[in-house]
VEXLUM-396031 format. One line per field, with one value per residue (C-alpha): x, y, z. Coordinates in steps of 0.2 Angstrom, whole numbers, always signed. Layout:
N
px = X|...;
py = Y|...;
pz = Z|...;
end
This chain:
466
px = +116|+102|+92|+76|+64|+48|+32|+35|+52|+63|+57|+64|+63|+72|+88|+89|+88|+85|+99|+112|+124|+111|+104|+121|+124|+107|+110|+128|+122|+108|+120|+131|+117|+113|+131|+133|+117|+121|+106|+116|+115|+97|+93|+85|+70|+72|+58|+52|+36|+32|+41|+55|+71|+64|+71|+88|+89|+83|+97|+109|+102|+105|+123|+127|+120|+129|+145|+143|+141|+122|+112|+98|+82|+78|+61|+61|+48|+38|+28|+16|+23|+11|+18|+36|+31|+24|+39|+49|+40|+38|+56|+62|+71|+79|+68|+64|+69|+56|+60|+44|+37|+19|+6|+18|+18|+29|+44|+47|+54|+60|+64|+53|+61|+52|+59|+59|+41|+36|+30|+37|+53|+50|+55|+69|+76|+74|+83|+98|+99|+98|+113|+123|+119|+127|+143|+145|+154|+163|+166|+154|+156|+151|+159|+144|+146|+135|+134|+124|+111|+95|+80|+62|+44|+35|+17|+13|+16|+8|-8|-9|-8|-22|-33|-32|-38|-55|-69|-65|-78|-91|-85|-85|-103|-109|-109|-102|-98|-81|-72|-53|-42|-23|-18|-3|+5|+13|-4|-7|-12|-13|-31|-31|-29|-44|-59|-69|-72|-87|-96|-87|-85|-69|-66|-48|-43|-25|-19|-2|+13|+16|+29|+21|+4|-5|-22|-20|-10|-2|-7|-17|-34|-45|-59|-49|-37|-51|-63|-62|-67|-82|-88|-87|-97|-110|-112|-113|-119|-106|-107|-91|-76|-59|-43|-25|-11|+6|+12|-5|-4|-19|-37|-49|-67|-83|-100|-109|-116|-99|-100|-84|-83|-71|-57|-65|-81|-72|-61|-76|-86|-71|-70|-88|-86|-72|-81|-99|-96|-79|-80|-62|-63|-49|-41|-42|-27|-30|-20|-26|-34|-47|-65|-74|-84|-69|-71|-90|-86|-73|-85|-99|-88|-78|-61|-47|-45|-27|-24|-6|+3|+1|+13|+12|+28|+18|+2|+13|+22|+5|-3|+11|+13|-6|-9|-23|-34|-33|-24|-29|-25|-35|-25|-33|-20|-26|-17|-24|-17|-20|-9|+7|+7|+7|-5|-12|-24|-26|-32|-42|-51|-54|-62|-74|-79|-81|-92|-103|-104|-109|-122|-129|-132|-124|-111|-124|-135|-121|-116|-134|-135|-118|-124|-141|-131|-116|-122|-116|-103|-94|-75|-64|-46|-36|-18|-9|+8|+21|+38|+54|+54|+36|+40|+47|+33|+20|+30|+29|+11|+8|+19|+11|-8|-17|-35|-49|-64|-66|-82|-90|-86|-75|-59|-60|-43|-27|-16|+1|+5|+7|+5|-10|-27|-41|-55|-71|-86|-98|-87|-81|-62|-49|-31|-16|+0|+15|+16|+31|+33|+29|+30|+12|+2|-13|-29|-42|-59|-74|-91|-109|-112|-102|-104|-96|-82|-78|-79|-67|-54|-56|-53|-38|-31|-33|-25|-9|-6|-10;
py = -81|-71|-65|-55|-48|-49|-41|-45|-53|-65|-83|-99|-118|-125|-134|-126|-107|-105|-113|-109|-101|-90|-84|-79|-70|-61|-56|-50|-39|-32|-29|-19|-9|-5|+0|+10|+20|+23|+12|-1|+6|+1|-17|-28|-39|-57|-69|-85|-95|-114|-120|-133|-126|-108|-107|-113|-99|-86|-90|-89|-72|-66|-73|-64|-47|-47|-53|-36|-27|-25|-28|-41|-45|-64|-70|-85|-95|-95|-79|-71|-58|-45|-47|-45|-30|-22|-26|-15|+0|-6|-8|+7|-5|-2|-15|-34|-50|-63|-81|-86|-88|-84|-94|-103|-122|-132|-133|-115|-103|-85|-69|-53|-37|-24|-6|+5|+10|-9|-10|-18|-10|+2|-4|+8|+2|-16|-13|-5|-21|-32|-23|-25|-43|-45|-37|-49|-64|-74|-59|-64|-61|-76|-74|-68|-55|-63|-47|-40|-53|-54|-65|-59|-64|-53|-59|-50|-32|-36|-43|-28|-16|-25|-24|-5|-6|-15|-16|-33|-31|-29|-44|-55|-50|-56|-74|-78|-95|-94|-107|-103|-112|-108|-119|-126|-108|-95|-88|-103|-98|-79|-78|-87|-71|-61|-71|-75|-94|-92|-81|-85|-102|-104|-120|-122|-132|-136|-129|-138|-133|-144|-139|-150|-142|-158|-158|-142|-136|-122|-112|-99|-95|-98|-111|-125|-126|-124|-138|-145|-128|-127|-144|-140|-123|-132|-146|-135|-119|-106|-87|-85|-95|-86|-93|-86|-90|-97|-81|-74|-58|-62|-66|-79|-77|-87|-84|-96|-106|-110|-97|-89|-70|-65|-53|-38|-40|-44|-28|-17|-23|-19|-2|+2|-4|+8|+22|+20|+11|+17|+34|+31|+39|+42|+38|+20|+12|-3|-13|-12|-30|-25|-21|-5|-5|+5|+19|+20|+19|+33|+44|+41|+46|+60|+52|+49|+32|+28|+13|+5|-10|-27|-30|-22|-12|-1|+0|+3|+18|+25|+23|+32|+46|+49|+47|+34|+25|+8|-2|-18|-31|-44|-58|-54|-43|-27|-13|+1|+18|+15|+0|-2|+1|-18|-32|-40|-55|-56|-38|-40|-55|-45|-31|-43|-50|-32|-29|-44|-39|-21|-25|-41|-46|-60|-58|-62|-49|-36|-41|-39|-21|-17|-23|-13|+3|+1|-12|-30|-36|-52|-56|-70|-75|-89|-94|-103|-110|-106|-113|-104|-106|-98|-82|-72|-77|-71|-55|-52|-55|-42|-29|-31|-32|-38|-39|-26|-35|-47|-57|-46|-30|-16|-13|+6|+8|-1|+1|-6|-1|-20|-32|-26|-21|-20|-8|-13|-3|-9|-5|-23|-26|-40|-41|-52|-50|-61|-65|-58|-72|-88|-94|-90|-80|-72|-67|-57|-51|-41|-40|-40|-59|-74|-81|-64|-66|-84|-78|-64|-75|-89|-77|-69|-86|-91|-75|-76|-95|-96;
pz = +21|+13|+28|+24|+37|+26|+32|+51|+55|+47|+45|+37|+39|+54|+51|+34|+32|+51|+60|+74|+61|+53|+70|+76|+59|+61|+79|+76|+61|+72|+86|+74|+69|+87|+91|+75|+79|+97|+103|+112|+130|+134|+137|+123|+128|+122|+122|+113|+109|+111|+95|+95|+101|+103|+120|+114|+101|+113|+125|+110|+105|+123|+122|+106|+112|+128|+119|+110|+127|+124|+140|+139|+148|+144|+147|+159|+150|+133|+132|+119|+108|+115|+132|+126|+115|+131|+141|+130|+135|+153|+155|+145|+134|+117|+108|+108|+99|+99|+93|+84|+67|+72|+62|+51|+51|+63|+52|+53|+65|+65|+74|+76|+79|+90|+92|+107|+106|+107|+90|+74|+68|+53|+36|+34|+50|+45|+28|+38|+49|+33|+26|+42|+42|+25|+31|+46|+37|+51|+63|+77|+95|+105|+122|+133|+147|+160|+171|+156|+157|+168|+167|+170|+169|+157|+163|+179|+173|+156|+164|+176|+161|+152|+167|+166|+148|+152|+164|+172|+185|+171|+162|+178|+182|+164|+167|+150|+145|+135|+125|+122|+110|+113|+98|+108|+107|+118|+124|+135|+152|+149|+151|+168|+179|+172|+176|+192|+190|+202|+188|+172|+164|+154|+144|+136|+121|+116|+132|+133|+122|+108|+94|+81|+82|+80|+71|+62|+47|+57|+72|+62|+70|+54|+52|+44|+59|+72|+68|+86|+92|+80|+85|+103|+101|+91|+104|+120|+126|+124|+121|+112|+105|+106|+97|+97|+84|+89|+97|+102|+93|+82|+87|+79|+84|+84|+90|+102|+88|+80|+66|+62|+63|+50|+54|+46|+56|+72|+70|+65|+81|+92|+84|+87|+105|+108|+99|+106|+123|+129|+120|+113|+96|+84|+67|+60|+51|+40|+27|+9|+11|+24|+20|+15|+31|+39|+27|+32|+50|+49|+39|+51|+66|+56|+60|+48|+39|+33|+22|+21|+13|+22|+36|+54|+52|+39|+51|+66|+57|+51|+68|+77|+64|+63|+81|+77|+89|+81|+68|+61|+47|+38|+47|+63|+72|+80|+90|+101|+105|+124|+125|+113|+94|+91|+88|+104|+102|+121|+123|+107|+115|+131|+122|+113|+130|+137|+122|+125|+144|+140|+126|+134|+116|+105|+92|+79|+85|+86|+68|+62|+70|+62|+44|+46|+49|+38|+25|+22|+10|+9|+10|+5|+4|-5|-2|-16|-14|-28|-32|-33|-52|-53|-44|-58|-69|-55|-53|-71|-72|-58|-66|-83|-80|-96|-90|-90|-82|-67|-65|-79|-69|-76|-68|-64|-56|-49|-34|-34|-15|-12|-26|-36|-30|-43|-40|-49|-55|-42|-27|-27|-27|-28|-23|-28|-17|-13|+5|+14|+26|+16|-2|-5|-17|-7|-17|-8|-13|-7|-16|-13|-13|-8|-26|-33|-20|-26|-45|-42|-33|-46|-60|-52|-48|-66|-72|-60|-64|-82;
end
């Protein structure tokens, strides 16, 4: 079985690549890695999301770990990935294994691996784990040592810690009217403990677990999957719309009129809130598919800006090594130095609410102020499926670039850090990269108008598939 951990964990289609045999093989390989590196004395946190049989696979993971004499703390219910990541630090654990495939469609499942700092395991560690998995063959320990297994509830301590990160009294005095879409995922109920229902109105959508994620392509908090939220925002008087992906480590954001706040603007607004209102100033880590506004913000506040390849293991490593204040990626995952070095959609949403309560302004007003100070650009992304037979053709296209202009703009330089990023002569850019979690080619662009963004994406699409 060829098990690869992509940009954040191993994912595959259930009952095909992801099945009981492959899960056992994966966890035995990971157990061998922990034993060989003398990391098998601390407990491993094990948790799961709302997908079909995620709880069953979590219990199987706990069984294999304890059979290898590795202590295990198993979540007693489905839980968001951020709460399990925090539980690693909270329990002085050796890491976490979380059964989830995040935003993928219902057919998929997977396992995320977090290290002892609560963030995604570094890529060199993941490669060592993958090597150990290839050595497993049929030598799998399956007789659990029940004395090494404990169950626990990740929620109370996680909620307590988040309350330390925000001014909850201020938020509850703001009289905000909030719409939340849990997308049937693991974040369900995790905002309940924050709000005073006498002063804050919270309306919930898709607040019951459903592993088929009906009415959406997948539990990814982007407009095409949130049409019900947009309609509700347009019909009624809300201040903000908040959505979480399947394991709640990513945030989708809408203003009160139902306009989508793209992930670049959302992260920029959070950074400005931290720097200006909370006086928490420090370095910024972004993936290469994020916008130019972060360089402008970093220059304005005289802080470092670090760009990495896509995938939170890369951002996490840079965040820790550079002691950065924040890290964010285009898919809507943001991490904060004062929490754990891992994406947290729930904390991100609370920081947005704190910003609204502090400023007493709408998200549209805050966006316009940001544009006035740092300029406005436009951003777009297109995801294109490819077949196994097409992959080598696409890789060859990326390794042997044959174009010199895009949308009549001269290509001034390239970056091959992750796929290919084309820098253009008017400060626009376009990127082509192969997803590390799905059979998709992702194409991104930033430019001065929406039309130019569409032109760049379409030309790159034609290049890669023609």
